[in-house]
C-alpha positions, -999 to 999 in steps of 0.1 A, spaced: -1 1 1 13 31 -11 21 57 15 -11 85 18 7 112 38 48 116 34 48 146 41 33 138 71 59 118 82 88 142 70 71 168 95 72 143 123 103 133 113 115 159 113 102 174 147 115 145 166 151 154 153 146 184 175 126 175 202 150 144 216 184 163 218 168 196 235 152 171 256 186 154 262 200 183 269 173 201 288 170 170 317 208 162 314 230 188 313 218 209 340 231 245 327 209 243 291 176 249 323 194 281 323 203 284 290 169 277 268 183 293 243 209 281 239 203 244 243 174 256 215 204 265 192 218 237 195 194 210 195 187 233 159 214 220 143 220 190 160 182 181 138 190 200 107 221 174 108 201 140 113 180 155 90 199 161 64 221 124 72 189 100 76 160 113 64 170 121 29 145 97 16 110 106 32 121 142 16 123 127 -16 82 110 -9 73 143 0 88 158 -26 77 135 -54 46 135 -37 38 174 -39 48 174 -75 27 143 -84 -1 162 -69 9 199 -85 13 176 -117 -28 171 -124 -39 209 -128 -26 234 -146 -21 273 -142 -41 297 -153 -6 315 -159 4 290 -184 -30 282 -195 -25 322 -205 12 317 -219 3 287 -238 -24 307 -258 5 334 -263 29 311 -276 5 296 -300 -10 331 -313 21 340 -314 32 309 -340 -1 310 -357 9 344 -367 47 338 -374 28 309 -397 15 332 -417 38 358 -421 55 328 -439 33 320 -465 21 360 -476 61 359 -482 61 324 -501 
């Protein structure tokens, strides 16, 4: 069965990659209770490193799902650009036929 919520999985894993180091620093290193902002910075750096090293596949799955969902819809701007391209191509074809 295909995973239906890869973005949710990736988000939860990223939150855990931040919250687990934060909790470890908070409970096992008493200095971080006083300097909570320093613990948050270190936890963010550790979480970013963990996600870059170990969460590549969930990120790829989430990105592929987003592209898949957006691929089915075409935007109004793209439709307008396609219509303009067709009009320009039609005018260029008509101009070359008149010159012949």
